[in-house]
C-alpha positions in Angstrom: -19.4 -43.7 0.1 -16.2 -42.1 -1.1 -13.2 -44.1 -2.3 -10.2 -43.2 -0.3 -6.6 -43.0 -1.4 -3.7 -43.3 1.0 -0.1 -42.4 0.2 2.6 -43.0 2.8 2.6 -46.2 4.9 5.3 -45.4 7.5 5.0 -45.7 11.3 1.9 -43.5 11.4 0.4 -44.0 7.9 0.1 -47.8 8.1 -2.1 -47.9 11.3 -4.2 -44.9 10.2 -5.0 -46.5 6.8 -5.6 -49.8 8.5 -8.2 -48.2 10.7 -10.1 -46.8 7.7 -10.1 -50.3 6.1 -11.3 -51.9 9.3 -14.2 -49.3 9.4 -15.4 -50.7 6.1 -14.1 -48.0 3.7 -12.6 -48.8 0.3 -9.0 -47.7 0.4 -6.5 -47.5 -2.4 -2.8 -47.5 -1.2 0.5 -46.4 -2.6 3.9 -46.5 -1.0 7.3 -45.9 -2.6 8.5 -49.1 -0.9 6.0 -51.6 -2.2 6.7 -54.2 0.6 5.0 -51.8 3.1 1.7 -52.1 1.2 1.5 -55.9 1.9 -0.3 -55.8 5.3 -2.8 -53.3 3.9 -3.4 -55.5 0.8 -4.0 -58.5 3.0 -6.5 -56.4 5.0 -8.4 -55.6 1.8 -6.8 -52.4 0.4 -6.2 -52.0 -3.4 -2.6 -51.6 -4.3 -1.9 -49.0 -7.0 1.4 -48.2 -8.6 1.7 -44.4 -8.7 0.4 -41.3 -7.0 -1.3 -40.4 -10.3 -3.3 -43.7 -10.1 -4.3 -43.0 -6.5 -5.6 -39.5 -7.5 -7.4 -40.9 -10.6 -9.2 -43.7 -8.7 -9.9 -42.0 -5.4 -12.3 -39.3 -4.3 -10.3 -38.2 -1.2 -6.5 -38.6 -1.2 -4.6 -38.7 2.1 -0.9 -38.2 2.3 1.1 -39.0 5.4 4.8 -38.3 4.6 8.0 -37.5 6.4 8.6 -34.0 5.2 7.7 -31.3 2.6 10.2 -32.6 0.0 8.4 -36.0 0.1 5.0 -34.2 -0.3 6.2 -32.1 -3.2 7.6 -35.2 -4.9 4.4 -37.1 -4.6 2.4 -34.1 -5.9 4.7 -33.1 -8.8 6.8 -36.1 -9.9 6.2 -37.9 -13.1 2.9 -39.8 -12.6 2.3 -37.7 -9.5 -0.9 -36.7 -7.8 -1.3 -33.5 -9.8 -1.4 -35.4 -13.0 -4.4 -37.4 -11.7 -6.5 -34.6 -10.1 -9.8 -33.6 -11.5 -12.0 -30.7 -10.2 -13.6 -31.4 -6.8 -11.1 -34.0 -5.6 -9.8 -33.5 -2.1 -6.2 -33.8 -1.0 -5.7 -34.2 2.7 -2.1 -33.8 3.7 -1.5 -35.1 7.2 2.3 -34.6 7.2 4.1 -32.2 9.5 5.4 -29.4 7.2 5.8 -25.6 7.4 2.8 -23.3 6.9 4.5 -21.8 3.9 4.8 -25.2 2.3 1.1 -25.9 3.0 0.1 -22.7 1.3 2.3 -23.5 -1.7 0.8 -27.0 -2.0 -2.7 -25.7 -1.7 -2.1 -23.4 -4.6 -0.7 -26.2 -6.8 -3.8 -28.4 -6.0 -6.2 -25.5 -6.6 -4.7 -24.8 -10.0 -5.8 -28.3 -11.0 -9.3 -27.7 -9.6 -8.7 -29.8 -6.5 -9.2 -28.8 -2.8 -6.3 -29.1 -0.4 -6.6 -29.5 3.4 -3.6 -29.5 5.7 -4.6 -31.8 8.6 -1.5 -32.9 10.6 -2.1 -34.8 13.8 -1.1 -34.6 17.4 -0.2 -38.0 18.7 2.3 -40.8 18.0 2.1 -44.5 17.0 0.0 -45.7 20.0 -2.8 -43.1 19.4 -2.7 -43.7 15.7 -3.3 -47.5 16.2 -6.1 -46.7 18.7 -7.8 -44.0 16.5 -7.1 -41.4 19.2 -5.2 -38.8 17.4 -6.1 -35.1 17.5 -6.5 -33.8 13.9 -5.6 -30.1 13.3 -7.2 -28.9 10.1 -6.8 -26.0 7.9 -8.7 -25.4 4.7 -12.2 -25.1 3.2 -14.8 -25.7 5.8 -17.1 -27.7 3.6 -14.2 -30.0 2.5 -13.3 -30.5 6.2 -16.9 -31.4 6.9 -16.8 -33.9 4.0 -13.7 -35.5 5.5 -15.1 -35.6 9.1 -16.4 -39.2 9.0 -12.9 -40.3 8.2 -11.3 -38.0 10.7 -13.7 -39.6 13.3 -12.1 -43.0 12.5 -8.6 -41.6 12.7 -8.9 -39.4 15.8 -10.8 -38.5 18.9 -11.1 -34.9 18.1 -10.9 -32.6 15.0 -10.1 -28.9 15.5 -10.6 -26.7 12.4 -8.3 -23.7 12.7 -9.4 -21.9 9.6 -7.8 -21.4 6.2 -5.0 -23.4 4.5 -1.8 -23.5 6.6 -3.5 -22.9 9.9 -3.5 -26.6 10.6 0.2 -26.7 10.0 0.8 -23.7 12.2 -1.2 -25.5 15.0 0.9 -28.6 14.6 4.1 -26.7 15.0 2.6 -25.0 18.1 1.7 -28.2 19.8 5.0 -29.8 18.9 6.9 -26.9 20.3 5.3 -27.7 23.6 6.0 -31.4 23.2 9.7 -30.7 22.5 10.1 -28.4 25.5 8.3 -30.8 27.9 10.5 -33.6 26.6 13.7 -31.7 27.3 12.3 -30.5 30.7 11.7 -34.1 31.8 15.2 -35.0 30.7 16.7 -32.2 32.6 14.7 -33.0 35.7 15.8 -36.6 35.7 19.4 -35.6 35.1 19.3 -33.1 38.0 17.7 -35.7 40.2 20.4 -38.3 39.2 23.2 -35.9 40.0 21.5 -35.1 43.3 21.6 -38.8 44.3 17.9 -39.3 44.2 16.4 -42.7 43.7 15.1 -42.9 40.1 12.0 -44.9 41.0 11.0 -42.4 43.7 11.6 -39.5 41.3 9.3 -41.1 38.7 6.6 -41.5 41.4 7.1 -37.9 42.5 6.4 -36.6 39.0 3.5 -39.0 38.5 1.7 -37.7 41.7 2.6 -34.0 41.1 0.7 -31.2 39.4 3.2 -31.4 36.5 2.4 -35.0 35.6 1.4 -35.4 31.9 0.1 -38.0 29.5 3.4 -37.6 27.7 5.4 -38.5 30.9 3.2 -41.5 31.6 3.6 -42.7 28.0 7.4 -42.5 28.3 7.9 -43.4 31.9 8.9 -47.0 31.2 11.6 -45.7 28.8 13.0 -43.5 31.5 12.9 -46.4 34.0 14.8 -48.8 31.8 16.8 -46.1 29.9 15.7 -47.8 26.7 14.0 -45.7 24.0 12.2 -47.7 21.3 10.7 -45.2 18.9 7.1 -44.1 19.2 8.0 -40.6 17.8 11.5 -40.6 16.4 13.8 -38.0 17.8 14.9 -37.0 14.3 11.3 -36.0 13.5 11.2 -33.9 16.6 14.4 -32.2 15.6 13.0 -31.6 12.1 9.8 -30.0 13.6 11.8 -27.8 15.9 13.8 -26.6 12.9 10.5 -25.7 11.2 9.4 -23.9 14.3 12.7 -21.9 14.5 12.3 -20.9 10.8 8.7 -19.9 11.3 9.5 -17.9 14.5 12.2 -16.1 12.6 9.8 -15.3 9.8 7.3 -14.0 12.3 10.0 -12.0 14.0 9.2 -13.8 17.3 11.7 -14.6 20.0 11.2 -18.0 21.6 14.0 -18.7 24.1 12.9 -22.2 25.1 12.4 -23.2 21.5 15.9 -22.0 20.7 17.4 -24.2 23.4 15.3 -27.2 22.5 16.1 -26.9 18.8 19.8 -26.9 19.7 19.6 -29.9 22.0 17.5 -32.2 19.7 19.6 -31.3 16.7 22.7 -32.2 18.7 21.1 -35.5 19.7 20.3 -36.3 16.1 23.8 -35.4 15.0 25.2 -37.7 17.7 23.4 -40.8 16.4 20.1 -40.7 18.5 17.8 -39.8 15.6 16.2 -43.2 15.3 15.4 -43.4 19.0 12.3 -42.0 20.6 12.3 -38.3 21.3 12.5 -39.1 25.0 16.1 -40.0 24.3 16.9 -36.3 24.5 17.6 -37.3 28.1 20.5 -39.5 27.0 21.9 -36.6 25.0 21.8 -34.4 28.1 23.4 -37.1 30.1 26.1 -37.6 27.6 26.9 -33.9 27.5 27.3 -33.9 31.2 30.0 -36.6 31.1 32.4 -34.1 29.6 
């Protein structure tokens, strides 16, 4: 049985690492804010004090961090992961970052003899707790197969898209759809409000229609109450849409809906809604229509 290392115990990382512990695996943990390690330690994890120690004392090292700068820091900082890598060790980065950053990190890990997998996930806090994420993998096929028992604990499905960076590209693709649907629901509700339609009946209409989605059902209570506690923070959706915009530009690809969604979510973040759930894009649209 491999010893697992986990770096990053935020909203997603904490329940994911907990699921591995509850499945009986040995898990070493590190988080920059040490207080976030306490629930894992109480559940049986081993607390280590640097990314280097995680790399030295673990066979497979998972990272679940907020952005590429955080991943780079964990890899390259003093007492970082790269200082502790030995040939054959596997780094599984589950963060949402650009394909170019994934390729760059894969090269850094390879130079030390390690193997890098980009394996971001589709799903938010609820699926993370339930082990129902969809894992989008890019990297060496044998390394992905080695990690499959752990992916099976973390998610309901693993899709291997090919070489390094393909998992990151897939994550941006699915989050593009997520962002567009989120804005579409917001605009639908705003249009219905302005038309004088009863909110509860509109929610029923969407639920019974061909355009009902799991996303809508997961957010429906938020729309009903107009309260948006975060399952997937709006500022993270804004970050991802910015990555999508940059990648589309690099690929010389015009994505009109992505452009609009990027503008709206960025505006919502700038207007103080970043810590709310991404569904709060509805509130941004509503606020803009007060002017």
